[in-house]
Structures are given as structure tokens and as C-alpha cells.
C-alpha positions as CSV (number, residue, x, y, z in Angstrom):
1,M,303.7,233.9,121.1
2,V,304.1,232.6,124.5
3,H,302.4,229.8,125.5
4,S,301.6,228.3,122.2
5,A,301.2,224.9,122.3
6,I,304.0,221.9,121.4
7,F,302.2,218.9,119.9
8,T,303.5,215.9,120.7
9,T,302.6,212.9,118.5
10,L,302.5,209.8,120.5
11,L,301.6,207.1,117.3
12,L,300.5,203.8,118.1
13,S,301.7,201.0,116.2
14,G,300.9,197.7,117.3
15,S,303.5,195.8,115.0
16,S,306.4,198.1,116.0
17,L,309.3,197.4,118.8
18,A,309.1,199.1,121.7
19,A,312.1,201.8,122.0
20,I,313.5,203.5,124.7
21,V,313.2,207.4,123.2
22,P,315.1,209.8,125.4
23,Y,314.7,213.4,125.6
24,N,316.2,216.4,127.8
25,F,314.6,219.1,129.7
26,R,316.7,222.1,130.7
27,I,314.7,223.9,133.0
28,R,315.3,227.7,132.7
29,N,314.2,231.2,133.6
30,V,313.1,233.6,130.1
31,Q,310.9,236.5,129.9
32,A,307.1,236.4,128.7
33,A,304.2,239.1,128.8
34,P,301.0,236.8,128.4
35,D,299.1,239.5,128.4
36,G,301.3,242.3,127.8
37,F,302.7,242.9,131.4
38,Q,306.3,241.1,130.9
39,R,308.3,239.7,133.9
40,S,310.5,236.5,134.1
41,V,309.0,232.9,133.8
42,V,310.1,229.4,133.7
43,S,310.7,227.6,130.5
44,V,311.8,224.7,129.5
45,N,314.6,224.3,127.0
46,G,314.9,227.9,126.6
47,L,311.4,227.6,124.5
48,I,307.8,228.8,124.4
49,P,306.7,226.2,123.8
50,G,308.6,223.8,125.1
51,T,310.4,220.6,123.7
52,L,308.0,218.4,121.3
53,I,307.7,214.6,122.9
54,T,307.4,212.3,120.3
55,A,306.9,208.3,120.9
56,N,305.3,205.3,120.2
57,K,302.9,203.3,122.4
58,G,304.6,200.7,124.4
59,D,307.9,203.3,124.6
60,T,309.7,203.9,127.3
61,L,310.3,207.9,127.4
62,L,313.8,208.2,129.2
63,I,313.4,212.2,130.4
64,N,316.8,213.8,131.6
65,V,315.8,217.1,133.4
66,T,318.1,219.9,134.4
67,N,317.5,222.4,136.5
68,E,319.1,225.3,135.8
69,L,316.6,228.2,137.0
70,T,318.4,231.3,138.8
71,D,316.1,234.1,139.4
72,A,316.0,234.8,143.1
73,S,312.7,235.9,142.7
74,M,311.3,232.7,142.4
75,R,311.6,229.3,143.9
76,R,314.5,227.4,142.4
77,A,313.9,224.0,143.2
78,T,311.0,222.2,140.9
79,T,309.8,218.6,140.2
80,I,308.0,217.4,137.5
81,H,304.5,216.1,138.0
82,W,302.8,213.7,135.4
83,H,298.9,214.9,135.9
84,G,296.8,212.0,134.5
85,L,299.3,209.6,134.3
86,F,298.5,206.7,136.9
87,Q,302.5,205.5,137.3
88,S,301.7,201.6,137.8
89,T,305.3,200.7,139.6
90,T,306.8,203.9,139.3
91,A,305.4,205.7,142.0
92,S,308.4,207.8,142.7
93,E,308.2,209.6,139.9
94,D,304.3,210.9,140.2
95,G,306.0,214.0,141.1
96,P,305.1,215.5,144.2
97,A,307.5,216.7,146.4
98,F,308.9,217.3,149.8
99,G,307.8,214.3,151.9
100,M,305.0,212.3,149.6
101,L,307.4,211.1,147.0
102,L,310.9,212.6,146.6
103,C,312.4,215.7,146.9
104,N,312.8,218.7,144.6
105,T,315.4,218.9,141.7
106,M,317.8,221.8,142.9
107,P,319.6,223.9,140.9
108,D,322.3,222.4,138.6
109,L,320.9,218.9,138.9
110,S,319.8,216.5,136.7
111,V,318.1,213.5,137.2
112,Q,316.4,210.8,134.7
113,L,312.4,210.0,134.8
114,L,311.8,206.8,133.0
115,H,307.7,206.9,131.5
116,V,306.2,203.9,130.1
117,S,303.4,204.5,127.5
118,D,300.8,202.1,129.1
119,S,299.5,199.6,126.5
120,S,296.5,199.1,128.4
121,W,295.3,202.9,127.7
122,T,291.8,202.4,125.8
123,A,290.3,206.4,126.6
124,D,291.8,209.6,125.1
125,W,294.1,211.2,128.1
126,N,294.2,214.5,128.7
127,L,297.3,214.7,131.3
128,L,299.1,217.8,132.7
129,V,302.2,217.8,133.2
130,I,303.0,220.0,135.7
131,T,306.2,221.2,137.2
132,R,305.7,221.7,140.9
133,S,307.2,221.4,144.4
134,H,303.9,220.6,146.5
135,R,304.9,222.9,148.9
136,V,305.6,226.5,147.5
137,I,303.2,228.1,145.1
138,R,305.2,227.4,141.7
139,Y,302.7,227.6,139.2
140,T,302.1,231.4,139.4
141,D,305.3,231.8,138.3
142,M,305.2,229.1,135.7
143,K,302.6,229.0,133.7
144,R,302.3,225.5,133.6
145,F,304.5,223.5,131.5
146,V,301.0,221.6,130.1
147,G,302.7,218.5,128.5
148,I,299.5,217.3,126.9
149,I,299.4,213.7,126.1
150,A,296.6,213.3,124.0
151,T,295.9,209.9,123.5
152,Y,295.5,210.6,120.0
153,H,293.1,207.1,119.3
154,R,293.9,207.6,115.8
155,N,293.3,210.8,115.7
156,T,292.2,211.6,119.4
157,L,294.3,213.3,121.7
158,T,294.8,212.9,125.5
159,A,296.4,215.7,127.3
160,F,299.4,215.0,129.5
161,E,300.0,218.0,131.6
162,A,303.4,218.3,133.0
163,H,303.3,220.0,136.7
164,F,305.7,222.1,137.0
165,S,306.6,222.2,141.0
166,Y,304.7,221.6,143.3
167,R,306.3,224.6,145.0
168,Y,303.7,226.5,142.7
169,S,304.3,229.6,141.3
170,K,302.5,230.9,137.7
171,D,306.3,231.2,136.3
172,I,305.8,228.6,133.6
173,S,304.9,229.8,129.9
174,T,305.2,226.6,128.1
175,Y,302.8,224.1,126.8
176,S,303.3,220.7,125.1
177,H,300.9,218.3,124.3
178,T,301.7,214.5,123.3
179,T,299.7,212.5,121.3
180,I,298.8,208.7,121.1
181,I,297.5,207.3,117.9
182,D,295.3,204.6,118.8
183,P,292.6,203.0,116.0
184,Q,290.3,201.9,118.3
185,D,289.1,205.4,119.4
186,P,285.3,205.0,120.1
187,H,284.6,208.7,119.0
188,R,286.6,208.7,115.9
189,N,283.7,209.0,113.2
190,R,282.4,212.0,115.2
191,Y,285.2,214.4,114.0
192,D,287.6,215.5,111.2
193,V,290.0,217.4,113.1
194,D,292.0,216.4,116.0
195,D,295.6,218.0,116.3
196,A,298.0,221.0,117.9
197,S,295.6,223.3,116.6
198,T,292.2,221.9,118.7
199,V,293.9,222.1,122.0
200,I,292.4,225.2,124.3
201,T,294.2,225.7,127.5
202,L,292.8,227.9,130.4
203,D,295.1,229.6,132.5
204,D,295.3,232.5,134.9
205,W,298.3,234.7,135.0
206,Y,299.9,236.9,138.0
207,H,302.1,239.7,137.6
208,T,303.9,239.0,141.4
209,P,306.1,236.5,141.4
210,A,304.9,233.6,143.7
211,P,306.7,234.1,146.8
212,T,305.8,237.6,147.4
213,L,302.1,236.2,146.9
214,Q,302.5,233.5,149.2
215,A,303.9,235.9,152.1
216,Q,301.0,237.7,151.5
217,F,298.6,234.9,151.5
218,F,300.2,233.4,154.9
219,D,300.6,237.0,156.6
220,T,298.6,237.0,160.1
221,N,296.9,240.2,158.5
222,N,295.2,238.2,156.1
223,T,292.0,238.1,158.5
224,A,289.7,237.2,155.6
225,L,291.9,234.7,154.6
226,A,291.8,235.2,151.1
227,A,293.4,233.2,148.1
228,P,295.9,235.8,145.7
229,V,293.5,236.8,143.0
230,P,295.2,236.8,139.4
231,D,295.6,239.8,137.2
232,A,294.0,238.0,133.9
233,G,292.9,234.9,132.3
234,L,294.2,233.5,129.1
235,I,293.2,231.4,126.4
236,N,296.4,229.4,125.2
237,G,298.5,232.0,126.7
238,R,296.9,235.1,125.9
239,G,294.7,237.4,127.5
240,R,294.3,241.2,128.5
241,Y,294.0,243.1,132.0
242,L,291.9,246.0,132.7
243,N,293.6,249.4,131.3
244,G,296.6,247.2,130.0
245,P,297.8,246.7,126.1
246,Q,295.2,245.2,123.8
247,V,296.8,241.6,123.2
248,P,296.1,239.8,120.0
249,R,293.2,237.2,121.3
250,T,294.0,233.6,120.6
251,V,292.7,232.6,117.1
252,I,291.4,229.0,116.5
253,N,291.2,228.7,112.6
254,V,287.8,226.2,111.1
255,Q,286.8,225.5,107.8
256,R,283.1,225.4,107.3
257,G,281.8,222.1,106.9
258,R,284.5,220.1,109.2
259,R,284.1,219.3,112.5
260,Y,286.7,219.3,115.1
261,R,287.5,217.7,118.3
262,L,288.5,220.7,120.6
263,R,290.7,219.7,123.9
264,I,290.0,222.2,126.9
265,I,292.5,221.9,129.7
266,N,292.3,224.3,132.8
267,T,295.8,224.4,133.8
268,S,295.2,227.6,136.6
269,S,296.3,228.0,139.8
270,I,292.9,229.2,141.2
271,G,290.4,230.3,138.2
272,S,287.2,228.2,136.7
273,Y,285.9,228.9,133.7
274,T,282.9,228.6,131.7
275,F,283.3,227.4,128.5
276,S,280.9,228.4,125.3
277,I,281.4,229.3,121.4
278,E,278.9,231.8,120.2
279,N,276.1,230.4,118.1
280,H,278.0,226.6,118.0
281,R,277.0,223.8,119.9
282,M,279.4,221.6,121.8
283,T,279.2,217.5,122.1
284,I,281.2,216.3,125.3
285,I,283.2,213.0,124.4
286,E,285.9,213.0,127.1
287,A,286.3,214.0,130.5
288,D,289.9,214.1,132.2
289,G,291.2,211.4,129.5
290,I,287.7,208.7,129.9
291,S,285.6,208.7,127.0
292,H,281.7,209.0,128.1
293,Q,278.4,209.1,126.5
294,P,277.6,212.0,123.6
295,L,276.2,214.6,125.5
296,I,275.4,217.8,123.5
297,V,275.8,221.1,125.6
298,D,275.9,225.1,125.6
299,S,278.2,225.5,128.2
300,F,280.4,223.7,130.8
301,Q,282.4,224.7,134.0
302,I,286.0,223.1,133.8
303,Y,287.5,223.6,136.9
304,A,291.3,223.8,137.9
305,G,293.0,220.5,136.5
306,Q,290.2,219.4,134.8
307,R,290.1,218.3,130.5
308,Y,287.4,217.9,128.5
309,S,287.1,217.0,124.4
310,V,283.9,218.2,123.0
311,V,283.2,218.0,119.0
312,V,282.2,221.4,117.3
313,E,280.4,221.4,113.7
314,A,281.5,224.5,111.4
315,N,278.4,224.6,110.6
316,Q,277.6,228.3,110.7
317,T,278.1,231.3,108.2
318,I,281.5,231.9,107.4
319,A,282.6,235.1,110.1
320,N,284.3,235.5,113.2
321,Y,282.8,234.0,116.5
322,W,283.5,234.6,120.5
323,I,284.9,231.8,122.7
324,R,284.3,232.6,125.7
325,S,285.3,231.8,129.0
326,P,284.6,234.1,131.6
327,M,286.5,233.0,135.1
328,T,285.1,232.2,138.3
329,V,287.1,233.3,141.1
330,A,286.7,234.2,144.8
331,N,287.4,237.7,145.9
332,A,287.8,239.0,142.4
333,A,287.6,242.5,143.2
334,N,290.9,242.1,145.3
335,N,292.6,243.1,142.4
336,A,292.2,246.0,140.3
337,N,293.6,244.6,136.8
338,L,291.1,241.6,137.0
339,D,288.5,241.6,134.2
340,A,286.8,238.3,135.1
341,T,284.7,238.3,132.1
342,N,287.5,239.4,129.7
343,V,288.8,235.7,128.9
344,F,287.9,235.3,125.1
345,A,289.2,234.0,121.7
346,V,288.1,233.9,118.3
347,L,286.8,231.0,116.5
348,R,287.7,231.9,112.8
349,Y,286.3,230.6,109.7
350,Q,288.3,230.1,106.7
351,G,287.5,233.2,104.3
352,A,286.6,235.3,107.2
353,P,288.1,238.8,107.9
354,N,291.8,239.0,110.1
355,A,289.2,240.9,112.7
356,E,287.4,240.3,116.1
357,P,283.8,239.5,116.1
358,T,281.5,242.4,115.2
359,T,278.9,240.9,117.7
360,E,278.6,241.5,121.3
361,Q,281.1,239.4,123.5
362,G,278.0,238.4,125.5
363,T,277.6,235.4,128.0
364,A,276.8,232.0,127.2
365,I,272.9,230.8,126.6
366,G,271.2,227.4,126.2
367,T,271.8,224.1,127.9
368,P,275.0,224.1,130.6
369,L,276.5,220.7,131.7
370,V,275.2,219.0,134.2
371,E,277.6,216.6,135.8
372,E,275.7,213.4,136.9
373,N,274.3,213.9,132.8
374,L,277.7,212.6,131.7
375,H,278.2,208.6,131.5
376,A,281.2,206.7,131.2
377,L,280.9,204.7,127.9
378,I,283.9,202.0,128.3
379,N,283.3,199.3,131.2
380,P,280.8,201.6,132.7
381,G,279.6,201.2,136.7
382,A,280.9,201.8,139.8
383,P,283.3,199.4,141.3
384,G,281.1,197.2,143.7
385,G,278.0,198.5,142.3
386,S,274.9,199.0,144.4
387,N,276.9,196.8,147.3
388,P,278.4,198.2,150.4
389,A,281.6,199.9,149.3
390,D,284.9,197.6,151.0
391,V,286.3,200.8,152.9
392,Q,284.5,203.9,153.3
393,V,287.0,207.3,153.9
394,N,285.0,210.4,154.9
395,L,287.0,213.9,154.1
396,T,285.5,217.2,155.4
397,I,287.2,220.3,154.1
398,G,287.8,223.0,156.5
399,R,289.4,226.6,157.0
400,T,290.6,227.9,159.7
401,T,294.3,229.4,161.5
402,I,297.0,228.2,162.4
403,D,298.9,230.6,164.6
404,G,297.1,233.3,162.9
405,K,298.1,232.2,159.3
406,V,295.3,230.7,156.7
407,A,294.9,226.8,156.9
408,F,293.3,224.4,154.8
409,T,292.2,220.8,156.3
410,F,290.6,217.3,155.9
411,N,289.1,216.5,159.0
412,G,290.7,219.2,161.0
413,I,294.5,218.2,159.9
414,Q,296.6,220.5,157.8
415,Y,298.9,218.6,155.7
416,K,302.3,219.0,155.7
417,S,305.2,217.5,154.2
418,P,307.3,214.6,156.3
419,S,311.0,215.4,156.2
420,L,311.5,211.9,155.1
421,P,309.2,211.1,151.8
422,T,306.4,209.0,152.8
423,L,307.1,206.5,149.3
424,L,310.7,205.8,151.4
425,K,309.2,205.2,154.9
426,I,306.6,202.4,153.0
427,L,309.8,201.0,151.1
428,A,312.3,201.1,153.6
429,N,311.0,201.5,157.1
430,N,307.9,199.0,156.2
431,A,305.7,201.4,157.1
432,T,302.3,199.5,157.2
433,T,299.5,201.2,159.0
434,N,297.9,204.6,159.8
435,A,300.2,204.6,162.8
436,D,303.4,204.6,160.9
437,F,302.9,208.1,159.8
438,G,303.0,211.1,161.4
439,T,300.0,212.9,162.7
440,D,300.5,216.3,160.1
441,E,301.0,214.4,156.7
442,H,298.1,212.8,157.1
443,T,298.2,209.5,155.5
444,L,295.8,206.8,155.1
445,A,296.3,202.8,154.5
446,L,294.7,201.5,152.5
447,P,294.1,197.6,151.9
448,F,294.9,196.1,148.2
449,N,292.3,195.5,145.9
450,K,289.3,196.8,147.3
451,T,286.3,198.9,146.6
452,I,287.3,202.4,148.3
453,E,284.3,205.1,148.9
454,L,285.4,208.2,149.6
455,V,283.2,210.9,150.6
456,I,283.6,214.3,150.7
457,T,282.1,217.2,151.7
458,G,282.5,221.3,153.1
459,G,283.5,224.4,151.9
460,V,283.4,226.6,149.1
461,D,284.0,224.9,145.2
462,H,287.4,223.0,145.8
463,P,288.3,220.8,142.6
464,I,289.7,217.6,144.1
465,H,292.4,215.3,142.2
466,L,293.2,212.1,143.3
467,H,296.7,210.8,141.9
468,G,297.0,206.9,140.5
469,H,293.1,206.5,139.8
470,V,290.5,207.7,137.9
471,F,287.4,207.4,140.0
472,D,283.4,207.1,139.6
473,V,281.4,210.2,140.6
474,V,278.8,208.3,142.1
475,Q,276.7,211.4,143.7
476,S,277.6,214.6,142.5
477,L,276.9,218.2,144.6
478,G,273.5,216.9,146.0
479,G,272.6,214.9,142.7
480,S,271.0,211.4,142.4
481,I,272.9,208.3,143.4
482,N,274.3,206.4,140.4
483,Y,276.1,203.1,140.3
484,V,275.2,202.0,136.9
485,N,276.7,204.7,134.8
486,P,277.9,207.6,136.7
487,P,280.9,210.1,135.0
488,R,284.5,208.8,135.9
489,H,286.9,211.5,136.3
490,D,290.5,212.3,138.2
491,V,289.4,215.6,139.3
492,V,286.0,217.1,140.6
493,R,284.4,219.7,141.9
494,V,283.2,219.7,146.0
495,S,281.1,222.1,147.7
496,S,279.0,222.0,150.7
497,T,276.8,219.4,149.0
498,G,279.5,217.4,148.9
499,V,280.4,214.1,146.6
500,I,280.8,210.4,146.9
501,L,283.4,208.8,144.7
502,R,284.2,204.9,144.1
503,F,287.4,203.5,143.1
504,R,289.6,200.1,143.2
505,T,292.9,199.7,145.2
506,D,294.7,198.3,142.2
507,N,297.4,200.6,142.0
508,P,300.2,200.2,144.8
509,G,302.1,203.7,146.2
510,P,301.2,206.5,147.7
511,W,298.8,208.8,146.1
512,F,298.0,212.4,147.0
513,V,294.2,213.4,147.2
514,H,294.6,217.6,147.2
515,C,292.7,220.4,146.2
516,H,293.7,221.6,142.4
517,I,293.5,225.7,143.7
518,D,297.5,225.8,144.2
519,W,296.6,228.4,147.4
520,H,294.8,225.7,149.0
521,L,296.9,223.1,148.7
522,E,299.8,225.1,149.9
523,A,297.7,225.5,153.1
524,G,297.0,222.1,153.7
525,L,294.4,220.6,151.6
526,A,295.9,217.3,151.0
527,V,295.7,213.6,152.3
528,V,297.6,210.8,151.4
529,F,296.4,207.4,150.5
530,A,298.8,204.8,151.1
531,E,297.7,202.2,148.9
532,A,298.4,198.2,149.7
533,P,301.6,199.2,151.2
534,D,302.7,195.3,151.0
535,Q,302.1,194.9,147.6
536,A,304.4,198.0,146.8
537,R,307.2,196.1,148.9
538,I,306.9,193.2,147.0
539,G,305.1,191.1,144.3
540,P,304.4,192.3,140.4
541,Q,303.2,195.4,141.3
542,R,305.7,196.5,143.3
543,V,307.1,200.4,143.2
544,V,310.7,200.4,141.6
545,P,312.3,203.8,142.4
546,A,314.4,205.4,139.5
547,P,318.1,205.4,140.5
548,G,319.7,207.8,142.9
549,W,315.9,208.9,143.9
550,D,316.5,208.4,147.7
551,Q,319.4,210.7,147.2
552,L,317.7,214.0,146.3
553,C,316.2,214.5,149.4
554,P,320.1,214.7,151.4
555,K,321.3,216.8,148.5
556,Y,318.0,219.1,148.8
557,T,318.2,219.9,152.4
558,A,322.0,220.6,152.1
559,L,320.8,223.6,150.0
560,S,321.1,227.1,151.1
561,A,317.5,228.5,151.7
562,D,318.1,230.7,148.6
563,L,318.8,227.8,146.5
564,Q,315.7,225.6,147.6
């Protein structure tokens, strides 16, 4: 079935020698029908799921990516972003394209990506590997190649999300999972099972290719400024649309008496989901790859780009139970195919019949997650404590029109990719201050090794993601201020009440801050932090680009429009 997960195990071995582990990713178009509606999507190595990745902690992954996309109805250039990896000294391989770090990999071109599994990882990482080309919606055509680097601390899994193509289009139908085994997982005694079968991806699916949707979104007749609405919600690559075929539900198999670590990942373009399991409580132990103090809930909201690990005990009568994940999406009525409430899977006990549950599908009841009740488990506390931050950055989200077309802004500026990558400006042109970057590329220089307080306000719900870091959520959605033990994320929901975040500038390089709703990013809801430019050029934390990195843009710009 489309979208079943690839499980990649990264075994930790303190005594083993580090190795270079090579892989070849061939990005190709294939046919897929996750909700019964078939169309061309993007795959890795022609497989759905994609290529298995295996390495030991401390190894270097040498990944050769060849773009073999041919479908003219989609964007044909792409990049890969390793969502959740901090890319220390390797910012050139973070993935955002078109002027931020690199240009897209064009058709018939191969590039090599080096990734070192960080020996300092101590928490479980849920990462997304996403092929993207930060400029055209490709998520809608990719179904997101999710390379989940699951930090499998001895059975702990970190999701490594592979962001395919920041020219978003929901055309990827491949999920891959990577696991790193670490004997130091602080939650290891809380669960018995943590493997490929317990990874759950939540996604949205569009029947229409991304370029068509993009043209509709930016049409001057879109006076409501409404983003395209998906046709269906998916759990592990299976879903149903209104009056469509009865595609079999995804099944998560369990055995009574055992405890399961479920890793839930929102890989969608726009939708958020309210996740719950009929008659089963959940203990949250990890958020966005960071271990948190155990918190028992009955449901939680998960936004695009976010990841949670929960422990579920199979302690009910042997039967089938609904896994519920209704989607929340603005202007849902704009797509007659979408039944946002019809996003279900089945939790099946060993010995239960091969059938859907006989109970009402219903909705979640009981105790929902309140964000501020989460507390980081390891090294809790925001940088700088309750002392004033060294630098405060205020960002206000706006929505407007520019030349009659929808635009999203931070502080009134719509992000536009520069022709010369920001990283190249820093490394080759000695760009150091805000004035060294164009107004439209909205790049803010931050000093090295300082406490940054980021205050973001405005608008409806936006999942905001910071590359290169995790941050402490000092205040979320009008809650109380907490410097002592706040939640820790790399994606946070922002609404009109705003959030206050803190992080330390200890990772030199240009890092993207953006809305993880693909359409909003495409419309300009992004800013770049040029972190410690001097240290990015020289010293032990300098950025070392991959060979040939600086040649991608000349090759890309020389392409005809149909190949871009």
C-alpha cells in the first residue's frame, strides 16, 4: 500500500568505529492512489515506501541524490531538507532552496549530501526528511518523503523527516524511518515496543497537482486569500474522500498487556489533527525529538511539522478500536471532496476480527493536551533564565495582497528568495549585518553565543518552525510565563495571542524561520536568521559546504522554465 513506512535503524554502538555509509536516492515519478484517486507522485528509487537507511551513531551518511523527475505537470527541480537535524557546520545541506542555502537539484543532476549522526544526541529525535524547493508548493505533489530518523535510544525512535522539495507539491508518497539505538533513553522502561509498526504519519492529500493549485492560490480572483483545501486526510498513507472508494483503513496491531511507543508525525501541507485512541489514554514522553516529563492525556492537537511520542498500554478487552484524527483546515467547505472528520485508522488487538470497530467513530473526549503543561526532561530551563535576553526579536504575522495577489508577511515584509544564496553572501561576500542583505530576503543578523528571545504574534493558527535549533516555549498562546521548565520544540503553534521563545545562538549559519503551512510559506511567511556570520566563516564552527554546492545555482538558472 502507498505510504507504508520505511524503517531505518541507526544502531548506537559506543565501541564500533565510525564509517562512511553510502546511499543512492533516485527521485522519480510513479502512480499512487492513497484515497483511491490515482495520480502521479514523487518517489524515491521508484519505491513506495522508499529506500531503507541504516547507519550507526557516529557514522557519516553519504547520500547521492539523482533527480529523475519527468512529469511536466509538476515542478521538476527539488531539494532535500532534513527536518529536525541541526546541521552544525553543514548548513549548506539543510535544504531550503532558492537563495537561502542552495538552488534546487535540477533534472538529470546528481548531488552528494553528507550527514553525520551527531554523537551529542541524547534525546529522541523525530525528524522529517522533506524534499522541497522552498519556492513552489511541492508537498502537495510529494506526499512528503518522510525519512524519520528515529533516535531509537535502545528502542527509542527519532523521526527524521525528509522535506522533499521546498517548491512544495504534495507529490511524494514515500515514508522512510531512521532509528538510532541509544541505551540512555530516559523513558526506556515505560514501553515494550517501539519499531516501524508504531510510527504513525498524518497527512493531507490533494487530487490536483501543485502548480495548478498554486496558480489558483495566487490568482487575483482569489479575493478571499484562501489557501487550497486538500481532498482527504491520511493516516499512514490511507484515507477516504467523500463519495470515494472505501479504501481499507490503516491498522496498528497490538497485543494485550504490552506497552507501545507510538510516534505521531504531522507531514501535512496545511492540516492540523486532533489525535486520540478510543478507550485508551496516552502518556506523552517526547515532543519534536525532545524528551519531556510524562504527561497523561486523552487527545492532543498536532500541527504541520510537529512530532510527538506517546506511550499507550494495550489494557482493554480484545477488540478493534478507532484511532481518530479529524483534520482542522481553514475553509474546509471549499473542497466538496473533503470530509475532515473522516480521518481514522484501527487499533487492532491480537485475536480481534479483521474488521473495523463496531462502535461509533465519535470524537475525542476527556483531557486534551495543554501545551504549557509539557516540561522538558533533560536540562530544563530557558536560556538566560528569567534574566533579560541579550537580543529580542519581535515578529508580527500579517496577511495582505501585493499586486492583487495573496501575501503573508513578518513585520510587513513578504519573504522573497534572492538570486544569490544567503549562505554564499555570508561565506564569499562577507555579509555580516542586516544591511548586507536585500530587504525582500528579510535576513536578520544575530550575534554569536547570545540568548535570543523571539516574540511572534498575529493571525490565525500558524505552525512556525525554526531550522538549526530547538527552542524553549517560555509563553504559549496567552499562558503563564515559565523560564524554569517550559516545553521545548522546533515547531510551535502561533495565533493572535502570540508566543515567546528562547534559544542560544550556538550554531553559526543562516537558518530559516517559517510557517509550516506550505501555502503560507509560498506566499512569503518566512524570515532568515543569519546566525554568527563571522563564526560561520572561520573557526571551529565554520560552515563547510559540500563539493560543488556553489555550482548548483548557475546550473539551475541556465535551465529552461519547464525544467525548473
